[in-house]
C-alpha positions in Angstrom: -1.1 3.4 8.2 -2.3 1.7 4.9 -3.1 4.2 1.9 -6.1 2.8 -0.7 -5.4 5.1 -3.8 -6.6 4.9 -7.1 -4.0 7.4 -8.2 -0.4 5.3 -9.5 2.1 8.1 -10.9 5.1 7.1 -9.6 4.5 10.7 -8.2 1.5 9.8 -5.9 2.6 7.1 -4.2 5.9 9.2 -3.1 3.5 11.4 -1.8 1.9 8.3 0.3 5.2 6.9 1.9 5.9 10.5 2.6 2.6 11.3 5.0 3.8 8.8 6.8 2.3 5.9 5.2 4.6 2.5 5.3 2.0 0.9 2.6 -0.3 0.8 -0.3 -2.6 -0.3 -2.7 -3.4 1.1 -5.9 -7.2 0.5 -6.9 -8.5 -1.6 -8.3 -7.0 -4.5 -6.7 -8.4 -8.3 -5.5 -8.1 -10.1 -2.4 -4.7 -11.9 -2.9 -3.3 -8.0 -3.0 -4.5 -6.9 0.1 -4.0 -10.5 1.9 0.0 -10.0 0.4 0.0 -6.2 2.4 -0.9 -7.3 5.3 1.9 -9.3 6.9 3.6 -5.6 6.2 1.0 -3.8 8.2 1.3 -6.2 11.1 5.4 -5.6 10.7 6.3 -8.4 9.0 7.8 -8.5 5.7 5.4 -9.9 4.1 5.6 -12.9 0.8 
């Protein structure tokens, strides 16, 4: 599971992880940021 959020405090991001997300990205983000997260979602290690 992947979260896209506008919340960026460490408590908010920890809540995403506790909810079962294995990755998150904070808005606003660019295409390169999203591309860097895709390997994580597919089970790779990423850049």
